[in-house]
C-alpha positions as CSV (number, residue, x, y, z in Angstrom):
1,M,0.1,-0.1,-0.2
2,N,1.2,3.4,-1.1
3,K,1.6,6.3,1.6
4,N,1.6,8.6,-0.3
5,W,-2.0,7.7,-2.0
6,K,-5.0,10.0,-2.5
7,A,-7.6,8.9,-0.2
8,A,-10.2,8.3,-3.1
9,T,-7.4,5.5,-4.0
10,L,-7.0,4.4,-0.2
11,A,-10.4,3.8,0.2
12,V,-10.6,1.5,-3.0
13,Q,-7.5,-0.1,-2.6
14,G,-6.2,0.2,0.8
15,G,-5.7,-2.1,3.9
16,Y,-5.3,-4.9,0.7
17,E,-2.7,-6.6,-1.2
18,P,-3.4,-9.9,-2.8
19,K,-0.2,-12.1,-4.2
20,D,-0.1,-14.0,-7.4
21,G,-3.0,-16.2,-7.6
22,E,-5.0,-14.6,-4.8
23,P,-8.5,-13.2,-4.7
24,R,-8.5,-9.7,-5.7
25,V,-11.8,-9.2,-3.7
26,V,-11.5,-9.2,-0.1
27,P,-11.6,-12.9,1.5
28,V,-14.4,-13.3,3.7
29,V,-12.9,-15.1,6.1
30,Q,-15.8,-16.9,8.2
31,S,-13.9,-18.4,10.5
32,T,-13.6,-18.3,14.3
33,T,-10.2,-20.1,14.6
34,Y,-6.8,-20.7,12.7
35,R,-4.7,-24.1,12.6
36,Y,-0.8,-23.8,13.3
37,D,2.0,-26.6,13.1
38,T,3.5,-26.0,17.0
39,T,2.8,-25.4,20.4
40,Q,5.3,-22.3,20.2
41,S,3.7,-21.1,17.7
42,V,0.3,-20.2,19.4
43,A,2.5,-19.8,22.7
44,D,4.3,-16.6,20.6
45,L,1.0,-15.2,19.7
46,F,-0.8,-15.4,22.9
47,D,2.6,-14.0,24.1
48,L,2.1,-11.3,21.7
49,K,5.9,-12.0,20.6
50,R,4.3,-12.2,17.0
51,A,1.6,-10.7,14.8
52,G,-1.2,-13.3,13.3
53,F,-4.4,-14.5,13.8
54,F,-5.3,-17.2,16.4
55,Y,-9.2,-16.1,17.6
56,S,-11.4,-14.0,16.4
57,R,-12.7,-12.5,19.0
58,L,-9.1,-10.6,19.1
59,A,-8.7,-10.1,15.0
60,N,-10.0,-11.7,11.6
61,P,-8.4,-11.6,8.3
62,T,-11.1,-9.5,7.0
63,V,-12.1,-7.7,9.7
64,D,-8.3,-6.6,9.4
65,V,-8.1,-5.5,5.8
66,M,-11.1,-2.7,7.2
67,E,-9.0,-1.7,10.2
68,K,-6.4,-0.8,8.0
69,K,-8.0,0.8,5.2
70,I,-9.9,3.2,7.7
71,A,-6.5,3.6,9.6
72,A,-4.8,4.7,6.7
73,L,-7.5,6.9,5.4
74,E,-7.7,8.8,8.5
75,G,-3.5,8.9,8.5
76,G,-3.4,6.8,11.8
77,V,-1.0,4.1,12.9
78,A,-3.4,1.9,14.0
79,A,-7.6,0.4,14.0
80,V,-9.8,-1.2,16.3
81,A,-13.1,-1.9,14.9
82,L,-15.4,-3.2,17.2
83,S,-19.1,-4.2,16.8
84,S,-20.8,-0.6,17.6
85,G,-19.9,3.2,17.4
86,Q,-21.3,3.2,21.0
87,T,-19.0,0.7,21.6
88,A,-15.7,2.4,20.0
89,N,-16.3,5.4,21.9
90,T,-16.6,3.3,25.4
91,L,-13.8,1.8,24.9
92,A,-12.0,5.0,23.7
93,I,-12.3,5.9,27.2
94,L,-12.4,2.6,28.9
95,N,-8.8,2.1,27.7
96,I,-7.4,5.1,29.3
97,A,-9.6,5.5,32.6
98,K,-10.5,4.0,35.2
99,A,-13.2,4.3,38.3
100,G,-12.3,7.6,40.3
101,D,-10.9,9.2,36.7
102,H,-12.6,12.1,34.8
103,V,-13.2,13.0,31.0
104,V,-14.2,16.9,29.9
105,A,-16.4,16.6,26.7
106,S,-18.1,19.1,24.3
107,A,-22.2,19.0,25.2
108,A,-22.3,19.0,21.5
109,L,-22.9,15.4,21.1
110,Y,-25.2,12.2,19.7
111,G,-27.9,11.9,22.2
112,G,-26.1,8.2,22.8
113,T,-22.9,9.2,23.8
114,V,-24.6,12.1,26.0
115,N,-25.9,9.2,27.7
116,L,-23.3,7.2,27.8
117,F,-21.2,10.4,29.2
118,T,-24.1,11.5,32.1
119,V,-25.4,8.0,33.4
120,T,-23.1,4.9,32.5
121,L,-20.1,6.1,33.0
122,P,-20.7,7.7,36.0
123,K,-22.2,4.0,37.2
124,M,-18.8,3.0,36.6
125,G,-17.1,5.4,38.2
126,I,-16.2,7.6,35.4
127,K,-17.3,11.1,35.8
128,V,-17.7,13.5,32.8
129,T,-17.6,17.3,32.6
130,L,-19.8,18.7,29.7
131,V,-19.3,21.8,28.5
132,E,-20.9,24.1,26.0
133,A,-19.1,23.9,22.2
134,D,-18.9,27.5,22.4
135,A,-16.8,27.7,25.2
136,S,-13.8,29.8,26.1
137,E,-10.5,28.1,26.3
138,A,-10.4,29.7,29.8
139,E,-13.5,27.8,30.6
140,I,-12.3,23.7,28.9
141,S,-9.8,25.2,30.7
142,A,-11.9,25.4,34.1
143,A,-13.4,21.8,33.7
144,V,-9.9,20.4,33.8
145,R,-8.7,18.2,36.8
146,P,-6.0,16.1,38.3
147,N,-7.8,12.8,36.9
148,T,-8.8,14.1,33.8
149,R,-7.5,11.5,31.1
150,A,-8.8,12.7,27.9
151,I,-10.8,15.6,25.9
152,F,-13.9,14.1,23.7
153,A,-15.7,15.8,21.1
154,E,-17.7,15.4,17.9
155,T,-16.7,16.8,14.6
156,I,-20.1,17.3,13.6
157,A,-22.4,17.0,16.3
158,N,-25.6,14.5,15.7
159,P,-28.1,16.0,15.4
160,A,-27.1,19.8,16.7
161,L,-24.8,19.9,13.3
162,T,-22.3,22.1,15.4
163,V,-18.7,22.3,14.0
164,L,-16.2,21.3,16.6
165,D,-13.6,24.1,17.1
166,F,-10.6,22.0,16.9
167,E,-8.1,24.6,17.7
168,K,-9.7,25.5,20.7
169,F,-10.0,22.4,22.3
170,A,-6.9,20.9,21.0
171,N,-5.2,24.0,22.7
172,V,-6.7,23.1,26.2
173,A,-5.9,19.1,25.4
174,K,-2.1,20.3,24.8
175,R,-1.7,22.8,27.6
176,F,-2.6,19.8,29.8
177,D,-0.9,17.3,28.2
178,L,-4.2,15.2,27.5
179,P,-5.0,12.9,24.6
180,F,-7.5,14.5,22.3
181,I,-10.5,11.9,21.0
182,V,-12.9,12.6,18.2
183,D,-15.7,11.4,16.6
184,N,-15.4,11.9,13.3
185,T,-18.6,9.9,12.2
186,F,-20.3,12.6,10.0
187,P,-17.5,13.9,8.1
188,T,-15.8,10.6,7.2
189,P,-11.6,11.2,6.8
190,I,-12.9,12.3,3.1
191,L,-14.4,15.4,4.5
192,C,-12.3,16.0,7.2
193,N,-8.8,14.4,9.2
194,P,-9.0,15.3,12.7
195,F,-5.5,14.0,13.5
196,K,-4.0,16.7,11.4
197,F,-6.1,19.3,13.6
198,G,-4.5,18.1,17.1
199,A,-6.4,15.1,17.1
200,N,-4.8,12.0,19.4
201,I,-7.5,9.2,18.7
202,V,-10.7,9.3,16.5
203,T,-13.8,7.4,16.6
204,H,-16.0,6.1,13.7
205,S,-19.6,4.8,13.9
206,T,-18.5,2.7,10.9
207,T,-22.8,1.6,10.9
208,K,-23.4,5.1,9.1
209,Y,-21.2,6.6,6.1
210,L,-18.3,4.2,6.2
211,D,-20.8,1.0,5.5
212,G,-22.8,3.6,3.6
213,H,-25.6,1.5,2.7
214,A,-27.5,0.5,5.9
215,T,-26.1,-3.2,6.5
216,S,-23.5,-3.4,9.0
217,V,-23.1,-2.1,12.4
218,G,-19.8,-1.3,13.6
219,G,-17.3,1.0,15.0
220,V,-13.6,1.8,15.0
221,V,-11.4,3.6,16.8
222,V,-8.0,4.9,14.7
223,E,-4.8,6.1,17.1
224,G,-2.5,8.4,15.7
225,G,0.7,8.0,16.9
226,N,1.1,11.4,17.9
227,Y,0.7,11.4,21.5
228,N,3.2,10.3,24.0
229,W,1.6,7.6,26.2
230,A,4.8,7.0,28.1
231,N,4.5,9.9,30.1
232,G,4.0,8.8,33.2
233,K,0.3,9.7,33.1
234,Y,-1.3,6.6,31.9
235,P,0.5,3.7,33.7
236,E,-2.2,1.1,31.9
237,L,0.2,1.6,29.1
238,S,3.6,2.4,30.5
239,E,3.9,-0.1,33.7
240,P,3.7,-4.0,32.9
241,D,0.6,-5.9,32.6
242,P,0.2,-9.0,34.7
243,S,-1.8,-11.0,32.3
244,Y,1.0,-10.9,29.6
245,H,4.2,-11.9,32.2
246,G,4.9,-8.2,33.2
247,L,4.9,-6.6,29.0
248,V,5.1,-3.2,29.0
249,Y,2.6,-2.0,26.5
250,T,4.7,1.3,25.5
251,D,7.8,-0.4,25.4
252,T,6.7,-3.0,23.2
253,F,4.9,-1.6,21.0
254,P,6.0,2.1,20.6
255,E,4.3,2.9,17.5
256,A,0.5,1.9,18.8
257,P,0.6,1.1,22.4
258,Y,-3.2,2.5,22.7
259,S,-4.1,0.4,19.8
260,V,-2.4,-2.9,21.2
261,K,-3.9,-2.7,24.6
262,M,-7.5,-1.9,23.4
263,R,-7.1,-5.3,21.5
264,V,-5.7,-7.1,23.7
265,Q,-7.1,-6.1,27.2
266,L,-10.5,-4.9,26.6
267,V,-11.5,-6.5,23.1
268,R,-10.0,-9.9,24.8
269,D,-12.4,-9.5,28.1
270,L,-15.4,-7.9,26.8
271,G,-15.6,-10.1,23.3
272,C,-17.0,-6.6,21.2
273,I,-15.8,-7.6,18.1
274,Q,-16.9,-6.7,14.1
275,A,-17.8,-10.0,13.0
276,P,-16.1,-10.8,9.7
277,M,-19.1,-10.3,7.7
278,N,-20.1,-6.9,8.7
279,G,-16.2,-6.4,8.1
280,W,-16.4,-7.6,5.0
281,L,-19.7,-5.2,3.7
282,T,-17.8,-2.2,5.6
283,N,-14.8,-2.3,3.8
284,L,-16.8,-3.3,0.7
285,G,-18.7,0.3,1.0
286,M,-15.6,2.3,1.7
287,E,-14.9,1.5,-1.8
288,T,-17.0,4.4,-3.1
289,L,-16.8,6.0,-0.3
290,A,-15.1,9.4,-1.3
291,L,-17.4,9.4,-4.3
292,R,-20.1,9.1,-2.3
293,M,-19.1,11.5,0.5
294,E,-19.1,13.9,-2.7
295,R,-22.3,13.4,-3.9
296,H,-23.5,13.4,-0.5
297,S,-22.4,16.9,0.3
298,E,-23.5,18.7,-3.1
299,N,-26.8,17.1,-2.2
300,A,-27.4,18.1,1.4
301,L,-26.0,21.9,0.1
302,K,-28.5,22.1,-2.5
303,L,-31.4,20.7,-0.7
304,A,-30.6,23.5,2.2
305,E,-30.6,25.8,-0.7
306,F,-34.0,25.0,-1.7
307,L,-35.4,25.0,1.5
308,K,-34.0,28.1,2.8
309,N,-36.2,29.6,0.1
310,H,-39.4,27.9,0.1
311,P,-42.5,29.4,1.9
312,K,-43.8,26.4,4.0
313,V,-39.7,26.4,5.7
314,D,-39.1,28.7,8.7
315,W,-35.2,27.7,9.2
316,V,-32.5,25.7,7.7
317,S,-29.4,24.2,9.5
318,Y,-26.3,23.2,7.3
319,P,-23.0,23.7,8.0
320,M,-21.9,25.0,4.6
321,L,-25.0,27.0,4.2
322,P,-23.6,30.3,3.6
323,G,-25.0,32.5,6.9
324,D,-25.2,29.2,8.9
325,S,-23.7,29.9,12.5
326,Q,-21.3,27.3,12.1
327,Y,-20.2,28.3,8.4
328,E,-17.1,29.7,9.4
329,L,-15.7,26.7,11.1
330,A,-16.7,24.5,8.4
331,K,-15.0,26.4,6.1
332,K,-11.9,26.1,8.3
333,Y,-12.0,22.6,9.0
334,L,-14.1,20.4,6.6
335,R,-14.3,19.9,2.2
336,G,-17.7,18.9,2.6
337,G,-20.8,19.6,4.8
338,S,-21.7,15.6,4.3
339,G,-25.3,14.8,4.1
340,V,-27.4,15.4,6.7
341,L,-28.9,18.9,7.8
342,S,-32.0,19.4,9.7
343,F,-34.7,22.6,9.2
344,G,-38.1,23.9,10.9
345,V,-41.6,23.7,9.5
346,K,-43.9,26.6,9.8
347,G,-46.8,25.3,11.8
348,G,-44.8,23.5,14.1
349,K,-44.8,19.8,15.5
350,E,-48.4,19.2,14.4
351,A,-47.2,20.1,10.3
352,A,-43.8,18.4,10.7
353,A,-45.5,15.3,11.6
354,K,-47.8,15.9,8.6
355,L,-45.1,16.4,6.2
356,L,-43.2,13.4,7.4
357,D,-46.6,11.2,6.4
358,T,-46.6,12.9,3.4
359,L,-43.1,12.3,1.7
360,K,-41.9,9.2,-0.8
361,L,-39.4,9.5,-1.7
362,A,-37.7,10.3,1.4
363,A,-38.2,7.4,4.2
364,L,-39.4,7.4,7.7
365,V,-36.6,5.5,9.8
366,V,-34.1,5.8,12.6
367,H,-31.5,6.2,10.9
368,V,-28.6,8.5,9.3
369,A,-26.0,8.2,6.5
370,D,-27.0,6.0,3.9
371,V,-27.2,6.4,0.1
372,R,-31.2,6.4,0.9
373,T,-32.8,10.0,1.6
374,S,-34.4,9.8,5.4
375,V,-36.2,11.5,7.4
376,L,-36.9,11.9,11.1
377,H,-39.2,13.7,13.1
378,P,-37.9,13.8,16.8
379,A,-40.5,16.0,18.6
380,S,-43.1,13.3,17.5
381,M,-40.7,10.3,17.7
382,T,-37.6,9.7,19.7
383,H,-38.5,12.7,22.0
384,R,-41.9,12.2,21.8
385,Q,-42.3,12.2,26.0
386,L,-41.3,15.7,26.0
387,T,-43.6,18.4,26.2
388,D,-42.7,21.7,23.8
389,E,-41.0,23.6,26.7
390,Q,-38.8,20.4,27.2
391,L,-37.8,20.0,23.4
392,V,-36.8,23.6,23.2
393,A,-35.0,23.2,26.4
394,A,-33.6,19.7,25.3
395,G,-32.8,21.7,21.9
396,V,-35.0,20.2,20.0
397,K,-37.4,22.7,18.3
398,P,-41.2,21.1,18.5
399,E,-40.8,22.0,13.9
400,L,-37.5,20.4,13.7
401,V,-37.2,18.1,10.9
402,R,-33.5,15.9,10.3
403,V,-33.0,14.8,6.8
404,S,-30.0,12.3,6.0
405,V,-29.2,13.2,2.4
406,G,-29.1,10.8,0.0
407,I,-27.4,10.3,-3.4
408,E,-30.2,10.1,-5.5
409,D,-30.9,12.8,-8.1
410,I,-31.3,15.7,-6.4
411,E,-33.9,17.5,-8.8
412,D,-36.0,14.1,-7.3
413,I,-35.8,14.9,-3.9
414,K,-36.1,18.3,-4.3
415,A,-39.6,17.7,-5.5
416,D,-40.2,15.3,-2.9
417,F,-39.7,18.0,-0.6
418,D,-41.5,20.3,-2.4
419,E,-44.7,18.4,-3.1
420,A,-44.9,17.1,0.7
421,L,-44.8,20.8,2.0
422,N,-47.1,22.1,-0.2
423,N,-49.5,19.5,0.4
424,L,-49.2,20.9,4.4
């Protein structure tokens, strides 16, 4: 694999180099086990003295290809594929934090991640302080404690579409010598490379654009190779691990100690693997990632412009839309706005719900980021238990419609929304 290849080439050919007479397309290795000739071979694998596959709970040849490809696309040194995006964010924290530790995170996060940080991790003894996305460096710094282990944020928050001010959060992370973890799910490495802006760890829900076809749930954690894990602040990486005969990850695996520890310790013990077939489908999806992200971004911007001028629409939110509150940050850090936008229907909650019942091309699904255009109305669906006042307090306006813009012909997409809006 040529390290100088551009992203579109890596998306197609990265991670897999077939030898003479081998399959040109990545094969699915649907096997839990692997055969060896000697007991010493297996012993060396278990002692991490050599690379290889011995049980698919730790690594699998098909999934390995996907891991190598996403690591190359992000510009990282290693990646660990997992069972879901939620698992990726959970293990990204658990790999370096334990009971009694603390994390600082931007409040502009996917709702599931907010729940992870405010309900589940605290039950494990890990406290998380959420700071507003527009907080100053001084305010973010004030949230850091002596036991803080990481700073976490999303490149484009789901569903608020807030664009991360990388410079601000990265400056705080560097000031306190903390790893900066960024969820890059919505932009994908085609539209943003967080490592270039100060991130040290990148996570993805591969369920979204990396797969791109709504076939496979998965997640991945990518290590940037740009943080000194041997600085004494992370003894779990720089001191002997008794479960591997005293092995020290930063000494034995200096290029990617964080990833190795995650795989051979957390994944080994928790078993949250990505299945070979899901890895194969995700890898297949990534072959068209560059093309799809270009089309998703192009269609979303055109739909946002159309909706902004529609008499039945009150407001539109899309990072690459000129005049949007996130426009300047988007131009600074993104090469496209991705495919998700939101807008407000005149007439409030009832009108928004009626709109979704009327759309024909756009499907009503609880999902985003695949090739098909889809819609969701949080006020009548995922947040239906809240009053209008509570919805506003939660940042979910009653009239808000979230659109995941697909790669269909944009004229057909616009016509579908135009007809549905005009019938309100």
